[in-house]
N, C-alpha and C positions, 0 to 999 in steps of 0.2 A: 980298605982299612973300616970296619965298623967298629964304635964305640958306644955303648950302653952303660948308663949310670940308673941307679934306684936310689930315690932317698925316701925317708919319713919324714913329712911336712905337718904344720898345724894351719894349714890354709883352710880358713872354715867353710867357703862357700863357692860356688860355679864363677860367680861375679870376680872374686878375687883372684881366681885360677885363671879366668879369662885374661885379666888384666896382667898377670906374670907372665903368662905364656906370651902375650903380645911384645912385652917388653923384651924379654930375651930373644923372642925370635927377630925383633927390629935391630938386636945388636948381634946375634948369631943365627942369620937367617939358614945356615947349612944344618941347623938341630930342630928335632921335631920333638914336640912335648905331649905327654900324655899325662894326666891328673887323673887318678881313682880315690876320689872323696869317698866313697861309700866304704873303701877298705878303712879299719879303724886306725891304720898309719898314715892316712890321707897321702898315698902314693903319689911320688913324682917319678916318671920315668924320662929319660932323656936320650935319644938316639943321635948319632951324626952318623952318619952312612959314608964320610967322605975323609973325616980327620978325627983325631981325639977332640973331645969335649974339653973346652976351657972351664974347667971345673970351679976353680977358687972364683973367677970373676962371675960365675952363674950364681954360686952361692953367695955372694955380696950383693946381688941384685936380689934375692929372695930375703936377704937377712935387714937389707937397708929398707925393704919394704915393711918391716917390723914382724916378720914371720920366721919360726925356728925351721932348720933343715939340717939333716944328718944321713949320711948313707946307711943304706940297708946291707947287710952282708948276702 
């Protein structure tokens, strides 16, 4: 089972994105994260090849870091 989620964020730069990526992957090593900060929506894509993504917990990590995140359709 593969689960993929795509979000709009306001992550401002690659240093912040890298820090968020490290935190999430430290808690959820089965997830792979990709930021596209060149996109106007500062897109975050999360992929889990083996299970469902634990979305509420991941969203809380980003929000607790002071950034907004919302699902993209």
